[in-house]
C-alpha angles and dihedrals in degrees: 000000000000133000112242126217095269094052101254120131119241128178116240089244093051088055089052092047092053092044092053090062089063097051118115095202120077132198122260100224144340112240119226096156137049119283143181122250120200129182116205133190118265119265123245112289095025121130116279106290116247125233109265108232149314118287117269091261089060090246126121126184106236126184112265093254092051092047088053090050092052091048091052090046094051094047091049091048090050090053090059091059093042093050100034098048123087102236092210097054101023090224114142124214118253090228144337136211108239094192099050110021115204143157111290120168097183108122127186122208089209090055086048091056090055089044093055090051089047089059089060092048093046093051092046093049095042097244087136131007113280093236092055093050091047092051091050090051093049094047090048094049093047089054091048091049101044110021117018110098113248141162118222087340095306118118134221115261096234127036138170107260091219102045107013090237116157112258134203092010085279125183129254093256122215096194097042090048087052092054089048091050091052088059092045092053093045089056090049092055095044105040101029118180118071090347088059094048094051092044090055091052091051093050096043090052092064108105105211090170090064090053091051098036096125102011141045090210105076123231123238092239152305138250128200088230099056110006124230118010113245094237122094136202091240102139137059109279142114088312095091089094090057095053093044094051090047090051090049097049114121094200108039108009127184118239114262089242089072091075091059095044099080125077126251103203121195118223128188130211128164089355090303121121126203141153110267149136141225089273142097127277095269091079088073092051115041103069090042093057088076110011113070106223095168116128091001133103139177124213089286111040155332096255095193091059089044090056089050090055095042091050093049089049089053090050090052090046092055092047089051088057092059091099088066098030109031094191090073114093141132086282096049122035140120132111123184136144106308149123119300139177085272095050130261111351138178106224143143137090171085100292092045107251130181133003097313108191107164096285116145125207116210092206090063091066094029093055090047097057096110092049101046107012098171095042095045097046089049089057093046090049091051091049092051100039100039103030105017096113088074105013097055126072143157091292099043121261123006112246096262143342140188116219091190095061098025091240116151123182118242094207138078115206121212101223093048092047089046098052090048092051096046095046092047088053093048095050091049099051112337093248099147093044093048094046097045095044089060085075111104087211092059094047093044091049092054092044093051089048088058101253116160130179119253138160114251116218113280092219115098090219101063131029112183111212107183145310116323120267090204135341092262103041121090136146120227124041115359107224 
């Protein structure tokens, strides 16, 4: 949730829902059957085509300077979670001001999920001693298990980093709990021992059947004051992780029908079709930070390839805005929910959403590294080399900046820092994917959802995604 400019509290998803009503572009179709996805080369005169994806291993051979940049970025991102997490509770701050540090007790359980995963990365890369990271993980999980308020195993969105007390009358959040659980399970698979035992207790306590008691389309959350929120996770978005973990639960599993209950809506831009939503770019990133969708598909899609296409569409969209905002180019693009000169905004596209003004968001490219390695690292290099005097700080990039107006954010936000760090780690060696997918719950969830391995076409022109829905419907470039 974010606080708007009149002081009321809105969930991030409520902001997105309201923003969708203002969009001028509408989806083509809602998929309820299998389809084929093809990805074709760009026509003459199109922007420079982006590299397609990371190799299957998760590795990508970057130039030495770019590899050094990613190492600096990951280490700086890790430092955010090390510094901005209470070591006694394990709760990470939602954000911090890097220009004027102050006391801020607002913790985010989503940020905490990224922070728990960061402990594994930090220990593996030697940013801190393994024993210190393991102790931090154990202390955090013990607090989550024994002290942090929860309802049926689901946690409140916002919590005091020092006490765990619920803040802002926030909801018990299904998606933020899911991000937290991804971090919990990653710690279990990396640290083992007592960490693993406590992590298993935390995960098994989550009652997915309560969340789905009268619906297969899961609600956004619940409050003790008013019960379930009226909004549902009924469209493609970052929520895939939630459904998959629920399906994989050994204690309170979701029914398999839940995976088929949400809509997969096809959008079209520049004659390219892809599954999307009226939401920023991060929806194509978050689930794929932990779940490894590469070379797998369900009866509907290969979601990794879909994210490649959706990310490349977003890159083209930004370049197409260059006539209005000349800072956008193939070297500098990326708009997703972030801070702005007006405060926190949900913006991006296509379709164009929010008061776009030339601001760029480093997490847009950072979270896209596994999908478009060459294009994304080129953007990050531009941000560091050309604007680093003001865009770079102790914790990596500030959340957003606008080269046209010389506005640079003073804050770093945990979830944006986290998605950048995890995706940088994945594109370098697949560590988060490989660790998390050791979880039997993750594998079982994907199996129950109907995922099967397959070999995508090796040609860069066409990527076949599944059996055809109808002779005329494909995703990718429309010929």
